[in-house]
N, C-alpha and C positions, 0 to 999 in steps of 0.2 A: 504493500500500500504506500510505498514511497518514503517510509520513515528512514532516517539516517541514524537515529538513536531511539531506544525504548527503555525507559527506566521505571521500575516499580519501587515505591517507598512504602513499606509496611509500618504501621504504627507500633511503636515500642512503648508499652505501658510502664510508666515510672510513677510511683506514688507522689514524689515531689512535684513532678510536672502536672499531674492530675490536680494537686492542691493549688498550684499556680493558676491553672485554667479556671478552677472553681472560684478562687479569690478575685479573679478579673471579671467574673460573671459571664464568661464565654460559653457558647454551646458546646456540646460534645463533639470531639474531633472525629473525622472519618477513620475508617479502618486502614485506609491507605490512599495513595495517590499514584496515578500512572502518568508519565510524561512521554509524549510522542514528539520527537524532534524531526524537523524538516530542514533541508538545505537552505530554503528561502521561502518567503511568502508566496512567490510565484510558483515554486514547486508544490507547496501546499494546495494552492488553488487548482493547479493542473491535476494533482492527485484526486481531489474531491470532485473534479468534473468528469472523471473517467468512469465508464461503465464497469470496468474491472474492480474499481474501488467500491462501487455500489454493490456488486455481487459479493465481494469479500466482507463488506460491512454487514450484509444480511446474514451471512454465516456467523460472524462474530456476535451479532445480536441474539441469535438463537442460543449460543453458548453462554453469553452473559446472563440470559434469563434464568439460567440454572443456579447461578451463585451470586448474582448482584442484586441488591435491593434498589430498584430503579427509583423508588420514592426518595432515596437518600443520595442519589447520584446526580452530578452536574458536570459541566465541561465549560472550558473557556480557552480562548486563544490569548497568549501573552507574549510580551517581549521582556527580555531580561535586562535589568538595569543594576549593575553591580555598584553597591554603595561603598563597600570596602572589602578588601581581601588581604587578610593578614596571614595567609598560608605560607 
């Protein structure tokens, strides 16, 4: 489907962080996040305009229906803005 990178981040339950979330009044975090990386916005648009992607997406939707709670799932497109990197 045109991805150049695919990352799954699974939630790591830590009591200290759960307390931090509760103290801030935030909602419950998701079980995980999936990141799909594309070479460019143009590559993304081309991928999602193709009939092959539509067919693959239909297959993935059937699989996701088995293990994903769609009422708690969302998606968005983003650009990364690095604020700092002390690595």
